[in-house]
C-alpha positions in Angstrom: -38.5 103.6 14.9 -39.8 106.1 12.8 -36.6 107.9 11.1 -38.7 111.2 10.9 -39.2 111.0 14.6 -35.5 110.8 15.5 -34.5 114.7 15.7 -37.3 114.9 18.3 -35.9 111.6 20.1 -32.2 113.4 20.2 -33.5 116.8 21.1 -35.5 115.0 24.0 -32.6 113.0 24.9 -30.2 116.6 24.6 -32.9 118.0 27.1 -33.2 115.8 29.4 -29.2 115.1 29.5 -28.9 119.3 29.9 -31.1 118.6 33.2 -29.1 116.0 34.4 -26.1 118.0 33.7 -27.1 120.3 36.1 -28.1 118.4 38.5 -24.4 117.0 37.9 -23.1 120.5 39.1 -24.5 119.9 42.6 -23.0 116.5 43.2 -20.1 118.3 42.0 -20.5 120.9 44.6 -21.0 117.9 47.6 -18.1 115.9 46.7 -19.5 113.4 43.9 -17.1 114.5 41.2 -15.4 111.6 39.7 -18.0 109.4 39.9 -20.7 112.1 38.4 -18.1 112.7 35.8 -17.9 108.8 34.8 -21.5 107.9 34.9 -21.9 111.1 32.4 -19.4 109.6 29.8 -20.5 106.5 30.0 -24.2 107.8 29.3 -23.2 110.4 26.1 -20.9 107.2 25.1 -24.6 105.1 25.0 -26.5 108.4 23.8 -23.9 108.3 20.7 -24.0 103.9 20.0 -27.8 104.6 19.8 -27.8 107.5 17.5 -25.3 105.6 15.4 -27.8 102.3 15.7 -30.8 104.6 14.6 -29.3 105.7 11.3 -28.1 102.2 10.4 -32.0 101.6 10.9 -33.1 104.3 9.0 -31.2 103.0 6.1 -31.8 99.5 6.4 -35.6 100.4 6.1 -35.2 102.3 3.2 -33.2 99.6 1.4 -36.2 97.0 2.7 -39.1 99.2 1.0 -37.0 99.7 -2.4 -36.9 95.5 -2.1 -40.7 95.6 -0.9 -41.3 97.6 -4.0 -40.0 95.2 -6.0 -41.4 92.6 -4.6 -45.0 94.3 -5.0 -44.3 94.9 -8.6 -43.6 91.0 -9.3 -46.4 90.0 -7.2 -48.4 92.1 -9.7 -46.3 91.0 -13.1 -46.6 87.5 -11.9 -50.7 88.3 -11.3 -50.6 89.2 -15.1 -49.3 86.2 -16.2 -51.0 84.1 -14.3 -54.7 85.5 -15.7 -53.0 84.9 -19.0 -52.2 81.7 -18.8 -56.2 81.1 -17.8 -57.0 83.2 -20.8 -54.9 80.5 -22.6 -56.0 77.7 -20.6 -60.0 78.6 -21.9 -58.9 79.7 -25.2 -57.1 76.1 -25.1 -60.4 74.2 -23.7 -62.1 75.9 -26.7 -60.0 75.1 -29.3 -59.8 71.3 -28.0 -64.0 71.5 -28.5 -63.6 72.6 -31.5 -60.8 70.3 -32.6 -63.4 67.4 -31.3 -66.1 68.8 -33.5 -63.5 69.1 -36.4 -62.5 65.5 -35.7 -65.7 64.9 -35.9 -66.5 66.1 -39.0 -63.5 65.0 -40.6 -64.8 61.7 -40.0 -67.8 62.4 -41.5 -65.9 63.7 -44.7 -63.6 61.0 -45.2 -66.8 58.4 -45.0 -68.1 60.8 -47.8 -65.6 60.7 -49.6 -65.2 56.8 -49.5 -68.6 56.6 -50.8 -67.9 59.7 -53.6 -64.9 57.4 -55.1 -66.8 54.3 -54.3 -68.9 55.6 -57.1 -66.5 57.2 -59.3 -64.7 54.0 -59.3 -68.1 52.0 -60.4 -68.5 54.3 -62.7 -65.1 54.6 -64.7 -65.8 50.9 -64.0 -69.1 51.1 -66.2 -67.0 53.6 -68.9 -64.4 51.4 -69.4 -66.9 48.1 -70.1 -69.0 50.1 -71.4 -68.9 51.1 -75.4 -70.1 54.6 -74.8 -70.7 56.3 -78.5 -69.2 59.8 -78.8 -71.6 62.5 -80.1 -70.7 61.8 -83.5 -72.0 58.2 -83.5 -75.1 59.4 -81.5 -75.8 61.9 -84.4 -75.6 59.1 -87.5 -77.6 56.6 -85.6 -80.1 58.9 -84.4 -84.0 58.7 -86.2 -85.1 62.3 -87.0 -83.9 65.3 -85.0 -86.0 64.8 -82.1 -84.5 61.4 -81.7 -81.2 63.5 -82.0 -82.2 66.0 -79.2 -83.2 63.5 -76.8 -79.7 61.2 -77.7 -77.7 64.7 -77.1 -79.4 65.8 -74.1 -79.0 61.9 -72.6 -74.8 62.4 -73.6 -75.1 66.1 -71.2 -76.8 64.8 -68.3 -74.3 62.2 -68.4 -71.0 64.1 -68.7 -72.3 66.6 -65.8 -73.3 64.0 -63.7 -69.5 62.4 -63.9 -68.4 66.1 -63.5 -70.2 66.6 -60.7 -69.0 63.3 -59.1 -65.6 64.4 -59.8 -65.8 68.2 -58.3 -67.6 66.3 -55.2 -64.5 64.1 -54.3 -61.9 67.1 -54.6 -63.8 69.6 -53.0 -64.3 66.8 -50.1 -60.6 65.5 -50.3 -59.4 69.4 -50.1 -61.9 70.2 -47.2 -60.5 67.5 -45.3 -56.9 68.2 -45.9 -57.7 71.8 -44.7 -59.3 70.6 -41.8 -56.4 68.8 -41.0 -54.4 71.1 -41.5 -56.3 74.1 -39.3 -56.6 71.4 -36.2 -53.0 70.8 -36.8 -51.8 74.4 -36.9 -53.9 75.8 -33.9 -52.7 72.9 -31.5 -49.3 73.7 -32.2 -50.0 77.4 -31.5 -51.9 76.6 -28.1 -48.7 74.7 -27.4 -46.2 77.3 -28.0 -47.9 80.2 -26.0 -48.4 77.7 -22.7 -45.0 76.8 -23.1 -43.5 80.2 -23.3 -46.0 81.3 -20.4 -44.8 78.1 -18.6 -41.2 79.6 -18.9 -41.9 83.1 -17.6 -43.8 82.2 -14.8 -41.5 79.8 -13.3 -38.8 82.6 -14.2 -40.3 85.5 -12.1 -41.5 83.2 -9.2 -38.3 82.4 -8.7 -37.2 86.3 -8.8 -39.6 86.5 -6.5 -38.5 83.9 -4.0 -35.1 85.7 -4.2 -36.2 88.8 -3.5 -38.4 87.3 -0.7 -35.4 85.6 1.4 -33.8 88.9 0.7 -36.3 90.8 2.2 -36.3 88.3 4.9 -32.7 88.2 5.9 -32.9 92.4 6.0 -35.4 92.2 8.3 -33.7 90.0 10.8 -30.8 92.3 11.2 -33.2 94.7 11.3 -34.8 92.5 14.2 -31.5 92.8 15.7 -30.8 96.6 15.2 -34.1 96.7 17.7 -32.9 94.8 19.6 -29.6 96.7 19.9 -31.5 99.8 20.3 -33.5 98.3 23.2 -30.9 97.4 25.0 -28.9 100.8 24.7 -32.1 102.9 25.7 -33.0 100.3 28.5 -28.6 100.9 29.3 -29.4 104.7 29.4 -32.2 104.5 31.8 -30.3 102.1 33.9 -27.7 105.3 33.5 -30.2 107.8 34.2 -31.2 106.1 37.2 -27.7 105.8 38.7 -27.6 109.2 38.0 -30.8 109.9 39.4 -29.4 108.4 42.9 -26.5 109.8 43.1 -29.1 113.2 43.2 -30.9 112.0 45.6 -28.6 111.0 47.6 -26.7 114.2 47.7 -29.7 116.3 48.1 -32.7 116.3 50.2 -36.2 114.8 49.2 -38.2 117.8 50.2 -37.0 121.1 48.4 -38.6 124.1 49.7 -41.8 125.1 47.6 -40.2 128.8 47.1 -42.0 131.7 45.0 -44.8 131.9 43.3 -43.7 132.3 39.3 -46.9 134.2 37.6 -48.1 133.7 34.1 -49.9 136.0 31.9 -52.9 134.4 31.9 -55.0 133.5 35.3 -53.0 130.5 36.1 -49.5 130.4 38.0 -46.5 128.4 36.8 -46.5 125.1 38.7 -42.9 124.7 38.9 -40.2 127.1 38.4 -37.9 125.8 35.3 -37.4 125.6 32.2 -39.6 124.0 29.3 -37.5 121.1 28.1 -40.1 120.0 26.2 -43.2 121.7 24.4 -46.8 120.5 23.6 -47.1 119.3 20.2 -46.3 116.1 17.8 -43.5 114.0 19.2 -42.2 110.7 18.1 -44.9 110.3 16.0 -48.0 111.2 18.6 -49.1 114.5 20.4 -46.9 115.3 23.9 -50.3 116.5 25.1 -48.4 118.9 28.2 -44.8 119.9 28.6 -41.9 118.8 30.3 -41.0 121.2 32.9 -36.9 120.5 34.1 -36.8 120.9 37.9 -34.5 118.9 40.5 -36.0 116.0 42.6 -38.6 117.0 45.6 -39.5 119.9 44.1 -42.9 121.4 45.3 -45.8 121.8 42.8 -48.6 124.2 43.2 -52.0 124.1 42.1 -51.6 126.4 38.6 -55.3 127.8 39.8 -57.5 126.9 42.3 -59.7 123.9 42.2 -61.1 120.3 43.4 -58.8 117.2 42.6 -60.9 115.2 40.6 -57.7 112.2 40.4 -54.3 111.4 42.5 -53.1 107.8 41.6 -50.5 105.8 39.9 -51.6 106.1 36.1 -49.4 103.8 33.4 -47.2 106.2 32.1 -47.8 109.9 33.8 -46.6 107.3 36.6 -48.1 109.6 40.2 -50.9 111.7 38.8 -53.0 114.5 39.4 -55.6 116.0 37.9 -57.9 119.4 39.3 -61.1 120.3 37.8 -61.3 124.3 37.6 -65.1 124.3 36.3 -66.4 125.1 32.9 -64.5 122.7 31.5 -61.0 123.2 32.2 -58.6 121.0 34.3 -54.9 120.7 34.5 -53.1 117.6 35.7 -49.2 116.6 36.9 -47.5 113.8 36.3 -43.7 111.9 37.4 -44.8 113.5 40.7 -42.4 111.4 43.6 -45.4 111.6 46.1 -48.9 113.6 46.6 -49.2 116.5 49.3 -53.0 115.7 48.8 -55.2 113.6 47.6 -58.6 114.7 47.3 -60.7 117.8 48.4 -60.4 121.7 47.4 -57.0 123.2 46.5 -56.1 127.2 46.3 -54.2 128.3 43.4 -51.0 127.9 44.9 -51.0 125.2 47.1 -48.7 122.3 47.0 -50.5 119.4 45.8 -47.1 117.2 45.2 -43.3 116.5 44.3 -41.3 116.3 41.3 -40.2 112.8 40.8 -39.6 110.2 37.8 -42.5 107.9 38.4 -43.9 106.3 35.0 -42.1 106.4 31.5 -39.6 109.2 32.0 -36.0 109.7 31.3 -35.1 112.1 34.1 -36.6 114.7 37.2 -39.2 117.3 35.2 -42.7 118.3 35.7 -45.5 116.9 32.9 -48.2 119.5 33.2 -51.2 119.5 31.1 -54.1 122.2 30.6 -57.3 119.9 29.2 -60.9 121.6 28.1 -63.9 119.7 28.0 -61.0 116.4 28.3 -59.5 117.6 25.6 -55.3 119.2 25.3 -54.5 122.1 24.8 -51.1 123.6 24.8 -50.6 125.1 28.2 -48.0 128.0 27.5 -51.4 129.7 26.0 -52.6 129.9 29.9 -49.3 131.1 31.4 
């Protein structure tokens, strides 16, 4: 039950209560004072309890909405973290693939390094075993300038090759070391991120579970209040039924038709009484007519001449009559205690039925509708 509908609901009960109170005066007049007062007092007590229950329900609805908003926010955060986790997992897979390639590359580097070291060791052994001449010896033992140049270039080539070999060994060793360090750093970074996301996800899921449990608890409480509201509404209906029974027991079932009440338009009032509920939105939906409070058994007149299109029990309308006036215009009369006529043509002012409380209602009244091409419109514009 929407909180915004509460004023209309309360207004409806107050107006129905007014009609019942007026009817109770008639009971008092015929000697049922004590019973009427007891029923009226109990009825007002139940209505007060119902108002309190609806007020509490409104507070709980607001609280539940607040918790629901928090849960929606947490669910969004969890979804974001899971997306991040997927991205990290994808990055981790890519890093692991790169790591595998680096390991293969490292294996190649190690083989090359070993080969280079073996060659270097062999070269060092060869240098150690051979009495390699120095530059001065080469110059002194050379046969002429041409031989000197050739010997000098040969020494330079040997030295360059030795330098390249040493540099290659150093480069392979450094590259191997750097590769290992890069692999270790990347693996540690990804592992740390994954642990962090796991902790965050667990924490958020725990909070979401707590809030979900709180929301479920509050929903259970709300369901209990709804059950109480339904019970109170049933009690109110029973009390109003008892009051109505007293009315029927103290009054004749059919009242005189009384004088015709004219309107400002081309229709007359079907009954002469106050409007207790106007046309328009009520309890979140359209109230398609007006409610006119009059005692049970009051004759209902046709607001305008026409032919009866429907006269039968119809859902919440109870005993329901619709008259077709031509040109797409029709009038309908609900909650009748009984029909005076169910077919044929009627003239304006003819009695078509009697006021009652059949269908869904809280007390005797006439629900009167004016429809244009089947669409409800405000009857006060035609009366």
